[in-house]
Z-matrix of the N, CA and C atoms (Angstrom, degrees):
N
C 1 1.460
C 2 1.505 1 108.65
N 3 1.320 2 114.56 1 126.43
C 4 1.468 3 118.88 2 -178.79
C 5 1.520 4 110.10 3 -94.44
N 6 1.321 5 115.54 4 131.42
C 7 1.422 6 122.82 5 177.40
C 8 1.508 7 110.60 6 -141.93
N 9 1.334 8 115.09 7 158.79
C 10 1.483 9 121.00 8 179.80
C 11 1.496 10 106.69 9 -122.38
N 12 1.345 11 116.07 10 132.98
C 13 1.447 12 123.29 11 175.47
C 14 1.523 13 107.51 12 -95.87
N 15 1.342 14 115.53 13 129.71
C 16 1.427 15 119.66 14 -178.80
C 17 1.518 16 113.03 15 -156.23
N 18 1.320 17 117.68 16 -166.96
C 19 1.421 18 124.28 17 -177.93
C 20 1.542 19 107.38 18 -100.04
N 21 1.335 20 118.61 19 140.05
C 22 1.481 21 119.18 20 177.02
C 23 1.529 22 108.37 21 -80.23
N 24 1.340 23 113.85 22 167.92
C 25 1.475 24 121.59 23 174.15
C 26 1.547 25 104.68 24 -118.50
N 27 1.349 26 115.20 25 161.00
C 28 1.469 27 118.96 26 -176.42
C 29 1.538 28 114.92 27 -53.81
N 30 1.321 29 118.50 28 -32.25
C 31 1.451 30 119.32 29 179.38
C 32 1.523 31 114.16 30 -68.34
N 33 1.337 32 117.33 31 -7.30
C 34 1.473 33 122.23 32 178.91
C 35 1.527 34 112.74 33 -99.19
N 36 1.311 35 119.65 34 4.70
C 37 1.419 36 122.29 35 -175.91
C 38 1.537 37 111.35 36 -61.82
N 39 1.304 38 118.36 37 -43.66
C 40 1.489 39 120.82 38 -179.97
C 41 1.534 40 110.44 39 -61.67
N 42 1.330 41 116.23 40 -38.71
C 43 1.447 42 120.37 41 179.82
C 44 1.553 43 109.21 42 -65.74
N 45 1.311 44 116.36 43 -43.21
C 46 1.447 45 120.73 44 176.11
C 47 1.504 46 110.82 45 -58.32
N 48 1.320 47 116.91 46 -45.62
C 49 1.464 48 118.57 47 179.47
C 50 1.552 49 112.88 48 -64.29
N 51 1.327 50 114.51 49 -34.10
C 52 1.482 51 117.10 50 177.89
C 53 1.509 52 111.25 51 -69.34
N 54 1.314 53 119.78 52 -30.34
C 55 1.458 54 122.75 53 177.65
C 56 1.546 55 108.64 54 -73.25
N 57 1.329 56 116.60 55 -39.35
C 58 1.481 57 119.47 56 179.56
C 59 1.523 58 112.64 57 -71.47
N 60 1.302 59 118.63 58 -33.17
C 61 1.484 60 124.22 59 -170.09
C 62 1.525 61 113.34 60 -51.30
N 63 1.317 62 122.98 61 -48.94
C 64 1.456 63 120.73 62 -178.63
C 65 1.534 64 111.20 63 -60.40
N 66 1.296 65 119.05 64 -33.75
C 67 1.467 66 124.11 65 -179.23
C 68 1.564 67 108.59 66 -74.69
N 69 1.328 68 115.60 67 -39.31
C 70 1.479 69 118.64 68 175.79
C 71 1.522 70 109.68 69 -64.81
N 72 1.320 71 117.12 70 -45.64
C 73 1.477 72 121.56 71 178.80
C 74 1.547 73 110.38 72 -59.11
N 75 1.312 74 117.85 73 -34.52
C 76 1.490 75 120.99 74 -178.94
C 77 1.516 76 111.20 75 -82.25
N 78 1.383 77 117.71 76 -5.77
C 79 1.449 78 120.60 77 -177.50
C 80 1.536 79 114.14 78 76.17
N 81 1.310 80 116.64 79 20.98
C 82 1.473 81 120.82 80 -177.52
C 83 1.520 82 111.49 81 -88.99
N 84 1.338 83 116.32 82 -34.77
C 85 1.457 84 119.69 83 177.33
C 86 1.517 85 109.84 84 -132.91
N 87 1.292 86 117.23 85 160.65
C 88 1.447 87 121.78 86 179.49
C 89 1.551 88 110.29 87 -78.95
N 90 1.287 89 114.50 88 146.26
C 91 1.478 90 121.44 89 179.73
C 92 1.532 91 109.12 90 -65.76
N 93 1.289 92 114.20 91 140.88
C 94 1.493 93 120.85 92 175.38
C 95 1.528 94 107.24 93 -119.01
N 96 1.296 95 116.91 94 120.71
C 97 1.437 96 122.10 95 -178.70
C 98 1.554 97 108.53 96 -73.30
N 99 1.329 98 114.28 97 159.78
C 100 1.477 99 118.87 98 175.87
C 101 1.514 100 111.24 99 -56.89
N 102 1.333 101 113.83 100 -42.65
C 103 1.468 102 119.49 101 178.75
C 104 1.511 103 112.19 102 -61.05
N 105 1.322 104 116.01 103 -43.36
C 106 1.469 105 120.21 104 -178.23
C 107 1.551 106 109.72 105 -66.26
N 108 1.324 107 117.89 106 -41.05
C 109 1.424 108 119.86 107 179.72
C 110 1.535 109 110.20 108 -66.89
N 111 1.327 110 115.05 109 -41.74
C 112 1.450 111 120.64 110 -179.80
C 113 1.573 112 110.13 111 -62.33
N 114 1.334 113 116.49 112 -44.75
C 115 1.469 114 119.00 113 -178.90
C 116 1.518 115 112.08 114 -72.55
N 117 1.308 116 119.09 115 -15.73
C 118 1.444 117 122.02 116 -178.65
C 119 1.526 118 115.01 117 -123.35
N 120 1.328 119 115.05 118 21.89
C 121 1.465 120 120.83 119 -175.09
C 122 1.519 121 111.75 120 -58.53
N 123 1.329 122 116.77 121 -27.83
C 124 1.480 123 119.99 122 176.52
C 125 1.546 124 113.69 123 -68.00
N 126 1.324 125 115.70 124 -11.67
C 127 1.476 126 120.86 125 177.59
C 128 1.461 127 114.18 126 -103.46
N 129 1.302 128 117.52 127 14.55
C 130 1.466 129 123.92 128 178.23
C 131 1.522 130 109.32 129 -110.34
N 132 1.354 131 114.37 130 151.21
C 133 1.445 132 122.42 131 170.40
C 134 1.561 133 105.98 132 -131.54
N 135 1.280 134 114.30 133 149.17
C 136 1.469 135 119.04 134 177.74
C 137 1.519 136 109.78 135 -127.87
N 138 1.336 137 115.40 136 155.39
C 139 1.481 138 121.42 137 170.69
C 140 1.496 139 106.76 138 -109.73
N 141 1.284 140 116.12 139 128.24
C 142 1.474 141 119.73 140 177.73
C 143 1.517 142 111.70 141 -115.68
N 144 1.308 143 113.89 142 140.81
C 145 1.500 144 121.97 143 172.51
C 146 1.504 145 105.46 144 -124.02
N 147 1.338 146 114.29 145 119.29
C 148 1.465 147 119.70 146 -177.80
C 149 1.523 148 113.36 147 44.56
N 150 1.329 149 116.58 148 51.48
C 151 1.432 150 124.81 149 175.38
C 152 1.523 151 114.46 150 70.96
N 153 1.363 152 117.57 151 5.64
C 154 1.465 153 121.11 152 176.17
C 155 1.525 154 110.12 153 -106.60
N 156 1.297 155 116.99 154 133.16
C 157 1.490 156 117.85 155 178.47
C 158 1.486 157 108.25 156 -73.39
N 159 1.305 158 115.39 157 125.77
C 160 1.470 159 122.95 158 -179.85
C 161 1.536 160 112.40 159 -103.93
N 162 1.345 161 116.76 160 -22.24
C 163 1.449 162 120.25 161 -175.60
C 164 1.505 163 110.45 162 -162.93
N 165 1.340 164 113.47 163 163.72
C 166 1.486 165 120.07 164 -177.65
C 167 1.533 166 108.31 165 -148.75
N 168 1.336 167 111.73 166 154.28
C 169 1.487 168 121.44 167 174.88
C 170 1.489 169 108.85 168 -150.78
N 171 1.304 170 118.41 169 152.81
C 172 1.453 171 119.77 170 173.04
C 173 1.524 172 108.65 171 -143.30
N 174 1.308 173 115.04 172 178.40
C 175 1.465 174 121.26 173 176.29
C 176 1.493 175 111.55 174 -142.34
N 177 1.335 176 114.94 175 159.34
C 178 1.448 177 122.85 176 177.76
C 179 1.514 178 111.61 177 -126.12
N 180 1.298 179 119.37 178 127.69
C 181 1.425 180 124.48 179 179.66
C 182 1.570 181 107.88 180 -88.68
N 183 1.307 182 114.81 181 115.09
C 184 1.453 183 118.90 182 168.48
C 185 1.536 184 108.38 183 -82.85
N 186 1.349 185 113.52 184 -35.45
C 187 1.440 186 121.56 185 175.52
C 188 1.537 187 106.23 186 -166.54
N 189 1.314 188 116.09 187 -177.89
C 190 1.489 189 119.69 188 178.91
C 191 1.540 190 109.55 189 -72.94
N 192 1.353 191 117.20 190 -7.08
C 193 1.451 192 122.05 191 -179.12
C 194 1.585 193 114.12 192 -109.60
N 195 1.363 194 114.72 193 -10.32
C 196 1.457 195 119.25 194 -177.03
C 197 1.528 196 110.65 195 -141.86
N 198 1.354 197 115.79 196 118.31
C 199 1.459 198 121.24 197 -178.43
C 200 1.523 199 108.20 198 -135.29
N 201 1.328 200 112.56 199 138.10
C 202 1.486 201 120.75 200 178.88
C 203 1.501 202 112.23 201 -102.60
N 204 1.311 203 117.07 202 131.76
C 205 1.458 204 122.75 203 171.27
C 206 1.565 205 102.98 204 -83.55
N 207 1.300 206 116.74 205 131.48
C 208 1.478 207 119.13 206 -178.71
C 209 1.548 208 110.03 207 -152.92
N 210 1.340 209 113.37 208 172.49
C 211 1.452 210 121.22 209 176.56
C 212 1.526 211 111.71 210 55.71
N 213 1.315 212 117.58 211 41.26
C 214 1.462 213 122.98 212 174.41
C 215 1.523 214 108.09 213 -82.95
N 216 1.311 215 116.95 214 119.20
C 217 1.476 216 122.52 215 178.14
C 218 1.508 217 111.21 216 -148.75
N 219 1.294 218 114.71 217 139.07
C 220 1.471 219 122.37 218 179.31
C 221 1.512 220 106.22 219 -127.39
N 222 1.349 221 115.02 220 136.88
C 223 1.461 222 118.02 221 174.86
C 224 1.516 223 109.45 222 -56.35
N 225 1.320 224 114.27 223 140.45
C 226 1.480 225 121.06 224 -176.96
C 227 1.522 226 113.51 225 -52.14
N 228 1.347 227 116.25 226 -39.76
C 229 1.483 228 118.22 227 -179.20
C 230 1.517 229 113.97 228 -66.75
N 231 1.358 230 117.20 229 -11.00
C 232 1.444 231 119.51 230 -177.53
C 233 1.517 232 110.96 231 -110.37
N 234 1.324 233 119.58 232 13.40
C 235 1.476 234 123.80 233 176.19
C 236 1.507 235 109.31 234 -58.62
N 237 1.330 236 112.93 235 148.35
C 238 1.475 237 120.72 236 173.79
C 239 1.513 238 114.54 237 62.16
N 240 1.339 239 114.40 238 26.82
C 241 1.499 240 119.07 239 178.87
C 242 1.512 241 111.97 240 -112.29
N 243 1.338 242 117.96 241 4.89
C 244 1.460 243 124.06 242 -179.80
C 245 1.470 244 114.60 243 84.82
N 246 1.326 245 120.08 244 5.96
C 247 1.453 246 122.26 245 -177.20
C 248 1.517 247 111.88 246 -70.16
N 249 1.308 248 117.24 247 -43.99
C 250 1.502 249 120.86 248 179.74
C 251 1.523 250 108.50 249 -61.11
N 252 1.301 251 117.32 250 -48.17
C 253 1.475 252 120.66 251 -179.06
C 254 1.528 253 110.44 252 -63.44
N 255 1.316 254 118.67 253 -37.07
C 256 1.477 255 120.78 254 179.28
C 257 1.536 256 110.20 255 -69.17
N 258 1.290 257 118.27 256 -36.33
C 259 1.457 258 120.60 257 175.24
C 260 1.528 259 112.59 258 -66.07
N 261 1.361 260 117.72 259 -42.81
C 262 1.433 261 120.61 260 176.90
C 263 1.516 262 108.83 261 -61.71
N 264 1.337 263 118.01 262 -49.66
C 265 1.469 264 122.41 263 -179.00
C 266 1.512 265 111.94 264 -56.84
N 267 1.303 266 117.44 265 -44.20
C 268 1.491 267 122.05 266 -178.24
C 269 1.550 268 108.57 267 -65.46
N 270 1.311 269 116.77 268 -45.19
C 271 1.484 270 120.03 269 179.19
C 272 1.522 271 111.87 270 -61.26
N 273 1.337 272 114.51 271 -48.25
C 274 1.478 273 119.31 272 -179.65
C 275 1.553 274 110.63 273 -61.10
N 276 1.294 275 117.67 274 -46.54
C 277 1.453 276 121.22 275 -179.84
C 278 1.528 277 112.33 276 -58.18
N 279 1.310 278 115.89 277 -44.51
C 280 1.471 279 119.58 278 -179.31
C 281 1.520 280 111.37 279 -67.50
N 282 1.339 281 115.23 280 -42.22
C 283 1.445 282 118.88 281 178.45
C 284 1.519 283 113.82 282 -63.04
N 285 1.339 284 115.52 283 -43.43
C 286 1.469 285 120.21 284 177.43
C 287 1.559 286 111.81 285 -65.25
N 288 1.292 287 116.52 286 -32.30
C 289 1.488 288 118.35 287 177.29
C 290 1.496 289 111.56 288 -76.03
N 291 1.329 290 119.80 289 -26.34
C 292 1.470 291 120.28 290 -175.35
C 293 1.540 292 114.54 291 -99.38
N 294 1.304 293 117.74 292 -11.99
C 295 1.450 294 121.40 293 -177.64
C 296 1.534 295 109.07 294 -133.16
N 297 1.338 296 116.26 295 131.37
C 298 1.421 297 121.99 296 178.45
C 299 1.546 298 110.75 297 -82.25
N 300 1.309 299 116.70 298 133.94
C 301 1.481 300 121.35 299 177.31
C 302 1.468 301 116.31 300 51.38
N 303 1.343 302 116.64 301 37.07
C 304 1.474 303 120.82 302 -178.83
C 305 1.538 304 110.14 303 -81.45
N 306 1.344 305 114.40 304 142.08
C 307 1.442 306 120.74 305 172.45
C 308 1.543 307 105.63 306 -97.16
N 309 1.373 308 116.92 307 120.30
C 310 1.433 309 122.28 308 178.95
C 311 1.508 310 107.85 309 -105.41
N 312 1.348 311 117.41 310 128.86
C 313 1.460 312 120.11 311 -176.95
C 314 1.515 313 110.17 312 -131.92
N 315 1.354 314 113.70 313 166.37
C 316 1.445 315 122.86 314 175.47
C 317 1.506 316 108.54 315 -144.92
N 318 1.336 317 117.37 316 144.17
C 319 1.454 318 122.45 317 166.28
C 320 1.526 319 107.40 318 -110.77
N 321 1.342 320 116.88 319 129.39
C 322 1.424 321 118.46 320 -172.06
C 323 1.517 322 111.97 321 -150.68
N 324 1.343 323 114.54 322 159.69
C 325 1.453 324 121.75 323 171.29
C 326 1.522 325 108.65 324 -95.28
N 327 1.300 326 118.73 325 2.10
C 328 1.489 327 123.90 326 -178.37
C 329 1.528 328 109.26 327 -128.46
N 330 1.346 329 117.61 328 65.97
C 331 1.472 330 118.56 329 -174.92
C 332 1.575 331 112.46 330 -66.00
N 333 1.281 332 118.77 331 -30.34
C 334 1.485 333 118.03 332 -179.48
C 335 1.488 334 111.41 333 -61.24
N 336 1.372 335 117.69 334 -37.79
C 337 1.480 336 119.74 335 176.92
C 338 1.509 337 110.83 336 -59.21
N 339 1.342 338 116.81 337 -47.02
C 340 1.466 339 119.69 338 -176.96
C 341 1.542 340 110.63 339 -69.85
N 342 1.318 341 116.76 340 -31.57
C 343 1.475 342 120.06 341 177.26
C 344 1.535 343 108.25 342 -62.88
N 345 1.309 344 118.49 343 -41.19
C 346 1.460 345 122.39 344 176.03
C 347 1.521 346 111.78 345 -62.20
N 348 1.326 347 117.82 346 -23.49
C 349 1.477 348 123.26 347 -179.81
C 350 1.544 349 111.75 348 -93.99
N 351 1.362 350 117.34 349 9.32
C 352 1.455 351 119.48 350 173.87
C 353 1.521 352 114.69 351 97.31
N 354 1.328 353 117.27 352 13.01
C 355 1.482 354 120.97 353 176.49
C 356 1.512 355 110.36 354 -95.08
N 357 1.327 356 114.90 355 154.10
C 358 1.458 357 122.47 356 174.04
C 359 1.490 358 110.91 357 -125.56
N 360 1.318 359 114.79 358 149.37
C 361 1.471 360 119.70 359 -175.34
C 362 1.526 361 111.07 360 -74.13
N 363 1.344 362 116.22 361 140.54
C 364 1.464 363 121.74 362 176.41
C 365 1.539 364 107.82 363 -136.90
N 366 1.290 365 116.60 364 164.02
C 367 1.471 366 119.77 365 173.34
C 368 1.514 367 111.09 366 -73.14
N 369 1.360 368 113.79 367 141.41
C 370 1.485 369 117.97 368 179.24
C 371 1.522 370 112.23 369 -58.29
N 372 1.343 371 116.26 370 -27.65
C 373 1.500 372 121.20 371 -178.68
C 374 1.510 373 110.41 372 -61.50
N 375 1.324 374 119.56 373 -17.80
C 376 1.458 375 122.39 374 -179.87
C 377 1.491 376 110.68 375 -81.90
N 378 1.325 377 117.20 376 -3.43
C 379 1.460 378 122.60 377 -178.87
C 380 1.559 379 112.14 378 -123.07
N 381 1.318 380 116.53 379 58.62
C 382 1.480 381 118.83 380 -174.34
C 383 1.567 382 112.88 381 -59.80
N 384 1.317 383 117.09 382 -31.88
C 385 1.458 384 118.62 383 -178.67
C 386 1.546 385 109.44 384 -63.17
N 387 1.290 386 120.17 385 -40.06
C 388 1.415 387 124.48 386 177.64
C 389 1.574 388 111.15 387 -64.60
N 390 1.308 389 113.39 388 -46.21
C 391 1.445 390 117.84 389 -179.12
C 392 1.529 391 110.11 390 -58.83
N 393 1.352 392 117.67 391 -42.87
C 394 1.469 393 119.10 392 -179.10
C 395 1.515 394 112.95 393 -74.28
N 396 1.292 395 117.79 394 -28.63
C 397 1.495 396 119.31 395 -177.89
C 398 1.513 397 113.32 396 -80.13
N 399 1.326 398 118.38 397 -57.25
C 400 1.450 399 122.05 398 -175.48
C 401 1.532 400 114.83 399 -106.52
N 402 1.298 401 117.99 400 -44.32
C 403 1.445 402 120.41 401 -171.50
C 404 1.499 403 112.99 402 -63.81
N 405 1.278 404 120.30 403 -31.88
C 406 1.443 405 121.54 404 -177.17
C 407 1.527 406 111.69 405 -68.09
N 408 1.332 407 117.10 406 -20.36
C 409 1.467 408 122.35 407 -179.66
C 410 1.552 409 112.31 408 -102.23
N 411 1.314 410 116.73 409 2.08
C 412 1.481 411 120.77 410 -174.64
C 413 1.537 412 110.43 411 -86.81
N 414 1.337 413 114.74 412 139.98
C 415 1.474 414 119.42 413 177.24
C 416 1.548 415 112.51 414 -62.06
N 417 1.343 416 115.05 415 -23.46
C 418 1.503 417 119.99 416 -176.57
C 419 1.533 418 111.39 417 -100.38
N 420 1.338 419 116.88 418 17.08
C 421 1.447 420 121.88 419 -173.87
C 422 1.551 421 112.66 420 -48.02
N 423 1.312 422 117.47 421 -43.75
C 424 1.455 423 120.14 422 -173.80
C 425 1.534 424 112.97 423 -98.01
N 426 1.311 425 116.83 424 -3.26
C 427 1.466 426 122.77 425 175.06
C 428 1.506 427 112.52 426 -131.31
N 429 1.317 428 116.43 427 41.74
C 430 1.441 429 120.00 428 -173.48
C 431 1.501 430 113.71 429 -71.29
N 432 1.356 431 115.74 430 127.44
C 433 1.403 432 119.73 431 178.02
C 434 1.473 433 115.23 432 -96.46
N 435 1.380 434 116.48 433 4.94
C 436 1.460 435 120.20 434 -178.34
C 437 1.546 436 108.89 435 -79.36
N 438 1.328 437 113.24 436 152.63
C 439 1.434 438 122.21 437 176.05
C 440 1.525 439 106.63 438 -108.15
N 441 1.329 440 116.66 439 136.15
C 442 1.448 441 121.39 440 176.27
C 443 1.518 442 110.00 441 -96.41
N 444 1.316 443 116.30 442 136.08
C 445 1.457 444 123.35 443 -177.75
C 446 1.514 445 109.64 444 -137.93
N 447 1.300 446 119.97 445 150.23
C 448 1.441 447 123.09 446 171.67
C 449 1.528 448 106.86 447 -121.76
N 450 1.321 449 113.71 448 154.99
C 451 1.440 450 120.79 449 179.13
C 452 1.532 451 107.48 450 -75.99
N 453 1.288 452 117.01 451 134.26
C 454 1.461 453 123.01 452 -179.95
C 455 1.490 454 108.96 453 -116.90
N 456 1.324 455 119.18 454 110.55
C 457 1.436 456 123.60 455 178.48
C 458 1.486 457 109.29 456 -57.80
N 459 1.326 458 117.95 457 126.82
C 460 1.467 459 120.95 458 -176.16
C 461 1.461 460 112.52 459 -113.09
């Protein structure tokens, strides 16, 4: 399946939200408001198949040394086609090229997927910036089932 990884434009925000929504509804990723996506559109990447957005990913800068991969979602009909892995790979490559000695991390309910993308499991305590930013406001703060991983250059 042929797809192109690129940057979204503001007119694609609703499509991005529609791709994220099933994952938000399932409690797998945090909701992203239209305003949030619009204000951070430069931190999103999309995968397109024949001009249709098939998947999305974004990142959050805690600092020039710590960046989170987040909001990874692929339309269900494109599962197991390599789109999610391609989005992760593209985001990681761009971040590594733009930031020196950056630690890239993800919190996920699907650690095996991220391990296949070059991430290794770490304790959440090693990511205090994340804990203070998002985790402290999460309903699952004390019963979190997510696994924290960092990208390990291989």
